[in-house]
N, C-alpha and C positions, 0 to 999 in steps of 0.2 A: 506494498497500499505507499502511497504517496504521503513524504513525510516533508514541511516546510521546517526547515532547521533554523531560518534567522528572518525576520525580517524589520526592514528599520526604513530607517524614510529621513527625507528632510524638510517638514513643511512649504516656508520659505522659499523653497527651487519647487515645490510639488513632486520631489525627486523619491525614488523605491528602490528598495535592493531588496531580493525576493532570492533563497536560497532552497532550493531543493533537490529532496534525493527518493530517484523514483525508482525501484526496483521492475524491471523490462520484462512483458509478457507479452503473450499471445494476446490479444483487443479487438472486440468488435468492428474497430475500426481497419486492421491490419490482421485478416483471421492466421493467414499463413505464417503468419511469423516475420514479411521478407525487407519489414521498415527495418527491427530490433536486429536481426541477423547481418542489417550492412551499418548500424551503430556498433556492434559488437566487432564488427571485423573491423571498421575505418579506426576506433580504438585501439584495439587489444594489441591486432594483427599485427608486427613485422615489416610487412610491406603489404599491405591492404589493396584487397581486390575492388573495395568499397573508393566511388568520385569523391571528392570534399562537395559539390555539384550534388552529390546524389544525397549524401548526408544534410544537406542545409535543406534542401526539397524536404526528407522524411519530418526533420524537426522544424523546420518553418509551417509546414501546413498546418497543423492543431492551434496557429496563432492566429490563420487567416480564416479557419470558420469557426472562430469563438461568434455566439447568438448577437452577443452585441458588435459586432465588426460591420462597421461600416466599409472603410474601405483599408487597404492591404496594399503598401509596397514594400521592399525588398533594400537596402541600402548601396550596395556596391555587392563587392565578394566578401564574404567568409574569409576567415584567420585562421590558417594550423598555425601552433606553436607547441613544438616539447621540454618542459620542464622537467627535470629530476626523472627521463624514462615514461612521463605519461604525457601523454598527448590531447590538446586542447583544440576549439573550435569555437569560433565567436565569428557571430554574425550581429549583424543589426539593420531595423526595421522600422517604417513608420505605422501606426496602427489609429486608426481614426476609430472613435466607439461612437454607436448610438447610441442614447438611452431612453429611447421610444420607437416607434414602429417606422421601418424602413419603408417606402414605398420610391416606387418610378414614378416622376414627375416628366412634362414636359420639356422640361432641361434639365436631365438627371436624378440621379436619386436625392431624393429628402428627408431628412430626419424631421419625424412628428411627432406630437401627442396622438395615443390610440384613442382618448374620450372627443376631444374636443377640436385635431388635429391643427395646431399648433405649432408652427416650424421650432424644433429644439435646434439650438445650438451644438455642434459636431467640435469633438476635441480629438490635435492629436499628441499624439503623445509616439516618441523614442524612445525605440525599446535597443539593450545592448545587450545578448544572450551569451555568457559562457556556457559551452556543457566540454564533458567527460564522460569514460564509461571504466567502470572499474570492474573486480571482481571480487566478493565477501563469500568468506568460508560461510557455509549453512550449518554442516558439520560432517561427522563420518558416517557413513554408513559403510554395509556389505561390500557397495561396489567399489569402495571408498571415498576421499571426499568431495561432498557436493560442496555448489557456489552459487550464486546469482548474480548475476551483471546486473549492477546499476548508473543510471544516467544522475548527476551531476548537473539539474542548471544552474545558473545564477545569473537570475533577471534587472537588469540595471535598467529605470527607465524612467524617463521626465518629459514633461513636454517639449516638443520641439524647439518650439522659440529658445528656452534655456538652455537648453545645452549643450551649444558653444559655451557657457558659461562656469559648466560643470563638467570638462570633458577629461581636464586635468586629471581632477582627483576621480572621475572614473575609470581614466588610462594606467589608476596608480593601482586601484581596486582588480581590476582586469590582471594583470602584469605581477598583482602579490599573491593574486587566490591559487589554494595549489589543495590535492586531497591526497593522502598518503596514511600509514601508521603512523603514529605519533613519532615515532624516532626517525619517520622519511620527513616531516611537517617541520621538526627544530631543527633539523640542519636544513631544511631551505629558508627558514628563516633564521637563519645565525647565516647563512650566506647574504640571504636579504638586507641584513640589515651590515655586515661587513662591506656591503657596495654600496649601500646609498649614502 
């Protein structure tokens, strides 16, 4: 089951950071597990067959299908970095939300109240999403040690108009986020603090 491990924000900027831990499983949206297989291959294989574009498509698809999504636009190509042997993928997008009914009008889609038809404003929020996949030991069985693949998702969001003002802080967050054992994280923390 998905766990939200961190939710933090800056109300003055309208910025928010979420860290989610998501066990990868077969879902009704991906009954054959092809998306999960691509993610596991890309993040955990030394020489993955899955491409960065495939991974971006798998990861971004759910954002564009959220019920309140009015408009969705990827912002450039994603980037991959390897930190301490762990592959991380970051992509960005603008998401416009409609908190009412989405209606196709003469001049295009509009957002309006469902009770009286009043046009509602939409809000454009920029997101930077950092992902990686790890294996976590579930326990030992007769067949050997069992593992569960975990998708780690860091969603950093702010109003698109405010994004340039906080992009430096966002860069620091993205560059310093890591997953691993306590020993691996301590080594990474020590390496980061000595190079800063």
